[in-house]
N, C-alpha and C positions, 0 to 999 in steps of 0.2 A: 547491553549490546543490541537488544531489539530496538529500543528507542533511538540509540545512536545510529543504527543502520538506516532508519527512516530519515533522520536528519541528513545523513550522508547522501541518500538518494535524492533528496530535494536539492542539495548543492550540486550533485553531478548533473541533474537535469538542467540547472541554470547554466552550467558551463559546458554543455555537450558540444563536441565537435560535429562537423557535418555528417561524418560516418555514423557516429553514435546517435545523432539526431534522427537519422533515417530509421534506425532500429527502434528508437523511442517512439517515433510517429507510428510505426507498425504496431507496437504494443498498445498505444493510446487508441488507435483506430479499432483494434480488436476489442478493447474494453467498451468502446462506444457501441460497436456492433452487437456485442453480447447483451449490453444493457437495453438497447432498443428492442432487440428480439424478445427479451424477457418481459419488459414493461411498457412497450410502446414508444412512439417517437416524440411525445410531448414532454419536455424537461420540467414543465410546471407540475405535472402529475407523476412523472417518473423521476424520483429524486436521485436514484442511482445514475440515471443517464445524465442528469444535470451535473453531478459530481464529475463524471467522466469527461463531459464537454468542458467544464471549468479547468480540469487538469490539462486538457489538450490546448486550450487557449493560453493557459499560463506558460506552456512550453512553446508558444508561438506556432502552433500547428495551423496551416492554412485553412480558411473556412471551407473551401471546396473539399478538402480531405475529410473534415468533420461531417459535412453534408453527405458525402459519399458513404462514409461509415454508417451513418444513420440509415440511409436507404438500403444498404446491404443487410442491416439488421431486420428490415421489413421485408426482405426476400427479393430485393432488386438484383442481387448477384447469387443465383442459385448454385453456382459452381463452387462457392466457398462456404463450406459447412464447418462452423466453429463450435466447439464445446468447451465449457469450463470444467476444470478438474482440480480438486484439492488433494495434493499428495502429502503424505506424512512420512517423516524420516528422523534419523538420528545423526547428530553431528559430533565433533570432538568433545571429549570430556563428559559424554552422556547427555549432551544438550538435545532438546527436542526441537523439531522444525516442522512448520507448515508451509507448503509451497503451492501457491495458486498459479495455475497456468490456463491460458486460452489457446487452443490448438485446433488445427484441422487434420491432425494425424496423431491420434492417441498413442499408437505403438512407437512412433519415432520419438515423441516427446518423453515418454516414460523411460525409454532406453537411454536417451541423452542425459536425463536428470539422474538416473541411476549411476551412469558413468561419472558424472560430476561429483556426486556424493562419494563414490568409491575413491576417486582421485584425492579427495580431501579428508580421508579417514571418517567418512560417514556411510550411512546405509539407508535404503528405502524401507519404510515400515508398512505394515498392513493397516486395514481400516480400524480407526479408533485406537491405534497404538500410542499416539501422543495427543490426539485432538481433545481428549478429556482434560488435558492440562491447560486449555485455553478457553476464553470466553469472547464472543463476538461483541465488540463495542464500537461506538462512534468516537473518533479521535480527531480533535482540532489542534493543529500545531501553529504556534506563533513564534517567529524567530526573535532572538534577543534584540536585534537592532530595531524591530518594530515596537519594542517596549521601552526603548530608551527615553528617559525623561518622564515616564509614567509611574504612577503608584502601583507597583506590581502586587503588593500584598492586598491592596484594595480590590484589584482586578480579580485575584484568585478567590477572595471571599465572595465577591459578587457572582462569579462564575459558579461557585458551589451553590449559592442561593438560587441560581437560575437553573440548576439541575445537574451540574457536574458531579460525578461520583468521586473523582480523584483528579488532582492536578500534579503533574510531575515537572519539577523545576530543575533545569540543568543549564550548563553554560551555553548550550545551543538555543534555549528558549523554553517556552511552556508547552506541555502536552496536556490538553484537557480531555479527560476521559468521561464519557457519558453513555447512557443506554442508546442503542441505535435509533430509537424513535425520537430522541431528543437532539440528534446530530444537526438537523436543519435549524433548530432553535438556538443551539450553541453557536453555530456559524453566524446567525443573524445577531446574536448577542454582541459579537465582536465587530461586525460590519456597522451596527448602529453606533458603536463607539469610535468608528473610523480607525480601527486597529486592523492592520493587514494580516490576513490569514494565509500562512504558507501552504497549508494543506488541510483538507477536511475529508475524511473518508472513514469507512468501516474497516476495522482491523481486528485481528485475533490477538487479544491481550492475555499474557500468561497469568494464571491464578497465583503462582509463586515463582519468583525469580531464582535461577540457579547461578551460583557464583563459580566462575571458572578461574583457574590459574592463568598467568599471563601467556604461557605457551599455547594452551588450548584456546584462549580467547583470540589470539592472533590467527590460529588455524581456522576458527569459526568465522572470523571476519573475512578471511580469504575465500572460504566456502560460500558465504552469503553473497559476496561480491560476484563470484563466478556464476552463481544461480541467477542473480538479478540481471546479469549481462546476457543471459540466454533469451533469445528472441520471444519464446513462448511464455516466459515467466512474467507474471504481472505483479507479484508481491511475494515476499518471504518474511516469515515471523519466527522468532525463537523465544524460548523461556530463559535464555541466559541473560542475566542482568548486568 
């Protein structure tokens, strides 16, 4: 479910309508602002900012919007105070959820996320109620169409030799999991081979996957989609496999 959700997010961003694209641009702009504020405005030395800008460009976000978001991160817009928050929660079937948000109003965001969870048979948890079930990892995703005609088994073996801890092979494509400090190297590994990277980012990867029945899996899918559609939510992870 967690990996499937990420593939679904990639597809939704590609086919976003104008209304949804406006929300997407807001999310991407906030991510750029938060990254620039944390690590500076140079993408060469601020890898997190580089990833955020690459995401924005992949979504065809105008350059002026990107530049404005970077300037905002450096304090050009003192009226917009953004903070990053990682919420923990529970979903259908006892599933665990981590919800990353970037907001300028903590009270509003937590109230709306709590309401969304409650509407979909979930609940908000306290600090470290579920975070211990996840590890922060770098994840590179390659869509199946980008691998067509290539020796996938050879690519997987070479990726592991280059530092990947695990490779998840599914109908959607490959998810290459590596320590966060090797994410840039894994991204370069594929670009050097002229293999298109669908996404490269840090993610919270479950230490163990929870198997849900079909009914709970459908409920969790609907909950995660509702959370991901919230303007302040930048990412959602679950331990449900």
